[in-house]
SEFI-928176 format. One record per residue (C-alpha): residue in three letters; x, y, z. Coordinates in steps of 0.2 Angstrom, whole numbers, padded with zeros to 4 digits, always signed. Layout:
<bagus>
ALAXYZ
...
</bagus>
This chain:
<bagus>
MET+0187+0035-0347
PRO+0176+0032-0361
ARG+0160+0042-0365
LYS+0144+0035-0367
ARG+0135+0038-0384
PRO+0119+0047-0382
ASN+0110+0036-0397
LYS+0112+0020-0388
LYS+0097+0013-0381
ALA+0098+0002-0365
GLY+0103-0014-0373
GLY+0117-0006-0383
HIS+0105-0006-0399
ALA+0107+0010-0410
ALA+0093+0022-0407
GLY+0093+0026-0426
PRO+0103+0040-0437
SER+0112+0054-0428
GLN+0107+0072-0433
ARG+0123+0073-0442
GLN+0119+0057-0452
LEU+0102+0064-0456
ARG+0109+0082-0460
VAL+0122+0076-0473
GLY+0111+0064-0481
GLU+0098+0077-0484
LEU+0113+0089-0490
ILE+0120+0074-0502
ARG+0101+0072-0508
HIS+0099+0090-0512
ALA+0115+0092-0521
LEU+0112+0075-0532
ALA+0095+0082-0535
GLU+0102+0097-0542
MET+0113+0090-0554
LEU+0102+0078-0560
SER+0089+0093-0563
ARG+0102+0103-0571
GLY+0108+0090-0584
GLU+0125+0089-0575
VAL+0127+0070-0577
HIS+0130+0067-0595
ASP+0121+0050-0599
ASP+0108+0045-0613
VAL+0098+0037-0600
LEU+0097+0049-0587
ALA+0094+0063-0599
SER+0077+0054-0605
HIS+0071+0050-0587
VAL+0065+0061-0573
VAL+0074+0052-0558
THR+0066+0054-0539
ILE+0079+0053-0525
SER+0069+0048-0510
GLU+0082+0046-0498
VAL+0101+0046-0493
ARG+0106+0035-0479
MET+0123+0039-0472
THR+0133+0026-0461
ALA+0140+0032-0444
ASP+0156+0037-0450
LEU+0149+0046-0465
ARG+0161+0036-0478
LEU+0146+0028-0488
ALA+0129+0036-0495
SER+0117+0023-0498
ILE+0106+0033-0512
TYR+0088+0028-0515
VAL+0081+0033-0532
MET+0067+0029-0542
PRO+0062+0034-0560
LEU+0047+0044-0563
GLY+0032+0031-0566
GLY+0044+0016-0560
LYS+0050+0012-0578
ASP+0066+0008-0581
VAL+0073+0004-0564
LYS+0089-0006-0569
PRO+0095+0004-0584
VAL+0093+0020-0572
LEU+0103+0012-0559
ALA+0116+0007-0571
ALA+0118+0025-0579
LEU+0120+0030-0560
GLU+0134+0017-0557
ARG+0142+0023-0573
ALA+0143+0041-0568
LYS+0146+0036-0550
LYS+0165+0044-0550
SER+0159+0060-0556
ILE+0144+0061-0545
ARG+0155+0057-0530
ALA+0167+0071-0535
GLU+0152+0082-0537
VAL+0145+0079-0520
ALA+0164+0081-0512
ARG+0163+0099-0518
SER+0145+0102-0514
VAL+0145+0095-0496
ASN+0159+0100-0486
LEU+0165+0084-0477
LYS+0182+0078-0471
PHE+0180+0063-0483
ALA+0171+0060-0499
PRO+0159+0047-0495
ASP+0156+0033-0507
VAL+0140+0031-0516
ARG+0129+0016-0518
PHE+0114+0018-0530
LEU+0098+0007-0524
ALA+0080+0006-0530
ASP+0068+0014-0518
GLU+0055-0001-0515
SER+0043+0009-0504
PHE+0033+0015-0518
ASP+0029-0004-0521
GLU+0026-0004-0501
VAL+0013+0009-0501
LEU+0003+0001-0515
ARG+0004-0016-0506
ILE-0003-0008-0490
ASP-0015+0002-0501
GLU-0022-0014-0509
VAL-0023-0024-0493
LEU-0033-0008-0484
ARG-0045-0010-0500
SER-0048-0028-0499
PRO-0064-0035-0497
HIS-0059-0042-0479
VAL-0054-0024-0473
LEU-0069-0016-0480
GLN-0080-0029-0470
ASP-0072-0027-0453
LEU-0074-0008-0456
LYS-0092-0008-0460
LYS-0094-0017-0443
ALA-0086-0003-0433
</bagus>
């Protein structure tokens, strides 16, 4: 008899990432941050940039890690992503050694757009129309 999955809402939609997905994502984020801060990834582009790893999202089967990165200052995003893609094989191997999993997850590097979204929301909140409404309240 099949068991019901606890992370399902009524209607069959997933409620979000499981605790295991979140924990493994954080372990990978910390391992990768240490690798980059110690200079273990040998690439001239990465050596000249400070890279922030804001989030790692794992698939439910823990076989794919989507890693959201942003260089400090938000400049040179494409060259940094290209450098990380070139070093993908060695990064995956090091992550496999650092995080004890049954399978080494494949890694995918993506630009973190959340910083742009925060700036856009801040701009909207400071617009004259919103300030006008705040003065009335």
